[in-house]
C-alpha beads as a LAMMPS data file, in Angstrom:
LAMMPS data file: protein, C-alpha beads

142 atoms
141 bonds

1 atom types
1 bond types

-500.0 500.0 xlo xhi
-500.0 500.0 ylo yhi
-500.0 500.0 zlo zhi

Masses

1 110.0

Atoms # bond

1 1 1 -0.105 0.038 0.133
2 1 1 2.872 2.508 0.753
3 1 1 4.252 1.783 -2.667
4 1 1 1.088 2.778 -4.427
5 1 1 1.059 6.020 -2.136
6 1 1 4.716 6.900 -3.294
7 1 1 3.804 6.315 -6.626
8 1 1 0.878 8.542 -6.454
9 1 1 2.907 11.310 -5.005
10 1 1 5.483 11.244 -7.721
11 1 1 2.744 11.164 -10.469
12 1 1 1.846 14.006 -12.530
13 1 1 -0.714 16.433 -10.956
14 1 1 -2.672 16.683 -14.162
15 1 1 -2.745 12.842 -14.693
16 1 1 -4.081 12.301 -11.123
17 1 1 -6.520 14.620 -11.507
18 1 1 -7.767 13.051 -14.607
19 1 1 -7.730 9.535 -13.010
20 1 1 -9.602 10.706 -10.086
21 1 1 -12.123 12.284 -12.442
22 1 1 -12.673 9.167 -14.627
23 1 1 -13.085 7.297 -11.451
24 1 1 -15.759 9.449 -10.246
25 1 1 -17.667 9.291 -13.518
26 1 1 -17.416 5.627 -13.530
27 1 1 -18.301 4.893 -9.900
28 1 1 -21.279 7.413 -10.467
29 1 1 -22.608 5.892 -13.535
30 1 1 -22.540 2.169 -12.078
31 1 1 -23.928 3.156 -8.994
32 1 1 -26.500 5.468 -10.213
33 1 1 -29.309 3.980 -8.505
34 1 1 -27.602 4.571 -5.122
35 1 1 -27.247 8.272 -5.838
36 1 1 -30.712 9.297 -7.164
37 1 1 -33.994 7.704 -6.368
38 1 1 -35.679 9.096 -9.423
39 1 1 -36.129 7.176 -12.985
40 1 1 -34.330 9.352 -15.506
41 1 1 -37.492 8.691 -17.931
42 1 1 -40.464 9.360 -15.671
43 1 1 -42.525 12.303 -16.322
44 1 1 -43.090 14.638 -13.350
45 1 1 -45.566 17.214 -12.500
46 1 1 -42.855 19.934 -11.563
47 1 1 -41.297 20.915 -14.614
48 1 1 -38.304 23.200 -14.885
49 1 1 -37.816 23.091 -10.936
50 1 1 -34.536 24.825 -10.009
51 1 1 -31.673 22.733 -8.372
52 1 1 -32.641 21.954 -4.790
53 1 1 -31.328 19.359 -2.138
54 1 1 -33.988 16.598 -3.322
55 1 1 -33.049 17.372 -7.112
56 1 1 -29.293 18.852 -7.155
57 1 1 -29.691 19.589 -11.085
58 1 1 -33.410 20.657 -11.064
59 1 1 -35.678 19.268 -13.698
60 1 1 -36.214 19.582 -17.315
61 1 1 -39.516 21.035 -19.398
62 1 1 -40.949 17.153 -18.751
63 1 1 -40.267 17.185 -15.134
64 1 1 -37.459 14.642 -15.457
65 1 1 -34.653 14.692 -12.900
66 1 1 -31.424 16.212 -14.256
67 1 1 -29.085 14.057 -12.020
68 1 1 -30.778 11.124 -12.821
69 1 1 -30.434 11.543 -16.723
70 1 1 -26.763 12.498 -16.243
71 1 1 -26.004 9.310 -14.232
72 1 1 -27.932 6.894 -16.342
73 1 1 -26.750 8.766 -19.562
74 1 1 -23.245 8.238 -18.522
75 1 1 -24.008 4.182 -18.541
76 1 1 -24.557 4.539 -22.590
77 1 1 -21.411 6.668 -22.894
78 1 1 -19.249 4.496 -20.875
79 1 1 -20.517 1.465 -22.800
80 1 1 -19.942 3.107 -26.282
81 1 1 -16.288 4.201 -25.278
82 1 1 -15.586 0.650 -23.971
83 1 1 -16.972 -0.871 -27.179
84 1 1 -15.048 1.426 -29.428
85 1 1 -11.889 1.039 -27.337
86 1 1 -12.012 -2.654 -27.527
87 1 1 -12.849 -2.880 -31.141
88 1 1 -9.737 -0.618 -31.820
89 1 1 -7.803 -3.021 -29.742
90 1 1 -9.123 -6.246 -31.195
91 1 1 -9.834 -5.015 -35.074
92 1 1 -7.213 -2.539 -35.807
93 1 1 -3.875 -4.571 -35.718
94 1 1 -4.952 -6.980 -38.201
95 1 1 -6.118 -4.198 -40.501
96 1 1 -2.971 -2.145 -39.997
97 1 1 -0.793 -5.275 -40.816
98 1 1 -2.705 -5.462 -44.170
99 1 1 -2.096 -1.920 -44.883
100 1 1 1.438 -2.125 -44.076
101 1 1 1.902 -4.923 -46.410
102 1 1 0.059 -3.145 -49.157
103 1 1 2.205 -0.048 -48.605
104 1 1 5.302 -2.165 -48.682
105 1 1 4.180 -3.616 -51.959
106 1 1 4.067 -0.028 -53.294
107 1 1 7.072 1.736 -52.024
108 1 1 9.227 -1.527 -52.207
109 1 1 9.778 -1.334 -55.830
110 1 1 9.648 2.646 -55.994
111 1 1 12.509 2.574 -53.288
112 1 1 14.461 -0.073 -55.121
113 1 1 14.091 1.782 -58.461
114 1 1 15.446 5.155 -56.909
115 1 1 18.467 3.227 -55.530
116 1 1 19.008 2.030 -58.932
117 1 1 18.932 5.315 -60.472
118 1 1 21.449 6.652 -57.745
119 1 1 24.004 4.066 -58.765
120 1 1 23.604 4.450 -62.260
121 1 1 24.176 8.281 -61.774
122 1 1 27.419 7.386 -59.698
123 1 1 28.632 5.186 -62.438
124 1 1 28.091 7.972 -65.051
125 1 1 30.130 10.267 -62.883
126 1 1 32.908 7.568 -62.513
127 1 1 32.491 7.369 -58.734
128 1 1 32.554 4.102 -56.701
129 1 1 29.193 2.548 -55.962
130 1 1 30.505 0.742 -53.091
131 1 1 28.581 2.496 -50.302
132 1 1 29.895 1.149 -46.934
133 1 1 27.504 1.227 -43.917
134 1 1 27.977 3.986 -41.572
135 1 1 30.267 3.232 -38.390
136 1 1 27.930 2.611 -35.511
137 1 1 28.725 3.330 -32.230
138 1 1 29.679 0.148 -30.132
139 1 1 28.814 0.884 -26.368
140 1 1 30.226 -2.609 -25.504
141 1 1 33.742 -1.628 -26.848
142 1 1 34.539 1.137 -24.663

Bonds

1 1 1 2
2 1 2 3
3 1 3 4
4 1 4 5
5 1 5 6
6 1 6 7
7 1 7 8
8 1 8 9
9 1 9 10
10 1 10 11
11 1 11 12
12 1 12 13
13 1 13 14
14 1 14 15
15 1 15 16
16 1 16 17
17 1 17 18
18 1 18 19
19 1 19 20
20 1 20 21
21 1 21 22
22 1 22 23
23 1 23 24
24 1 24 25
25 1 25 26
26 1 26 27
27 1 27 28
28 1 28 29
29 1 29 30
30 1 30 31
31 1 31 32
32 1 32 33
33 1 33 34
34 1 34 35
35 1 35 36
36 1 36 37
37 1 37 38
38 1 38 39
39 1 39 40
40 1 40 41
41 1 41 42
42 1 42 43
43 1 43 44
44 1 44 45
45 1 45 46
46 1 46 47
47 1 47 48
48 1 48 49
49 1 49 50
50 1 50 51
51 1 51 52
52 1 52 53
53 1 53 54
54 1 54 55
55 1 55 56
56 1 56 57
57 1 57 58
58 1 58 59
59 1 59 60
60 1 60 61
61 1 61 62
62 1 62 63
63 1 63 64
64 1 64 65
65 1 65 66
66 1 66 67
67 1 67 68
68 1 68 69
69 1 69 70
70 1 70 71
71 1 71 72
72 1 72 73
73 1 73 74
74 1 74 75
75 1 75 76
76 1 76 77
77 1 77 78
78 1 78 79
79 1 79 80
80 1 80 81
81 1 81 82
82 1 82 83
83 1 83 84
84 1 84 85
85 1 85 86
86 1 86 87
87 1 87 88
88 1 88 89
89 1 89 90
90 1 90 91
91 1 91 92
92 1 92 93
93 1 93 94
94 1 94 95
95 1 95 96
96 1 96 97
97 1 97 98
98 1 98 99
99 1 99 100
100 1 100 101
101 1 101 102
102 1 102 103
103 1 103 104
104 1 104 105
105 1 105 106
106 1 106 107
107 1 107 108
108 1 108 109
109 1 109 110
110 1 110 111
111 1 111 112
112 1 112 113
113 1 113 114
114 1 114 115
115 1 115 116
116 1 116 117
117 1 117 118
118 1 118 119
119 1 119 120
120 1 120 121
121 1 121 122
122 1 122 123
123 1 123 124
124 1 124 125
125 1 125 126
126 1 126 127
127 1 127 128
128 1 128 129
129 1 129 130
130 1 130 131
131 1 131 132
132 1 132 133
133 1 133 134
134 1 134 135
135 1 135 136
136 1 136 137
137 1 137 138
138 1 138 139
139 1 139 140
140 1 140 141
141 1 141 142
């Protein structure tokens, strides 16, 4: 437990604030029935009521509780976000691999033709076409 608190103290403030906000939103939407006794779709008699202790966000023009609508609507938003995130994780890597093969198939021959053209230009100029690879730093040889 102390390790987690030490990591939290070193974390960037904006990241911690963002993580707390997301946690509050997730907990609020998952536990929505505990935070508001009102049905988000039930029509009420008190329309356009101002915020009060009983209804912290007031009511809309049809008498529906604002807080209930926000909390239950967050469930839909979170499910859409989770679905799109999981679909990106599961479906995009194979699609990106296919695009990579396609691009390699197009740019590979173009790159080879450009290299041959460069070699032919050097031959016409009478220069050597042997290109040595650049010397790389060898950290293990120090």
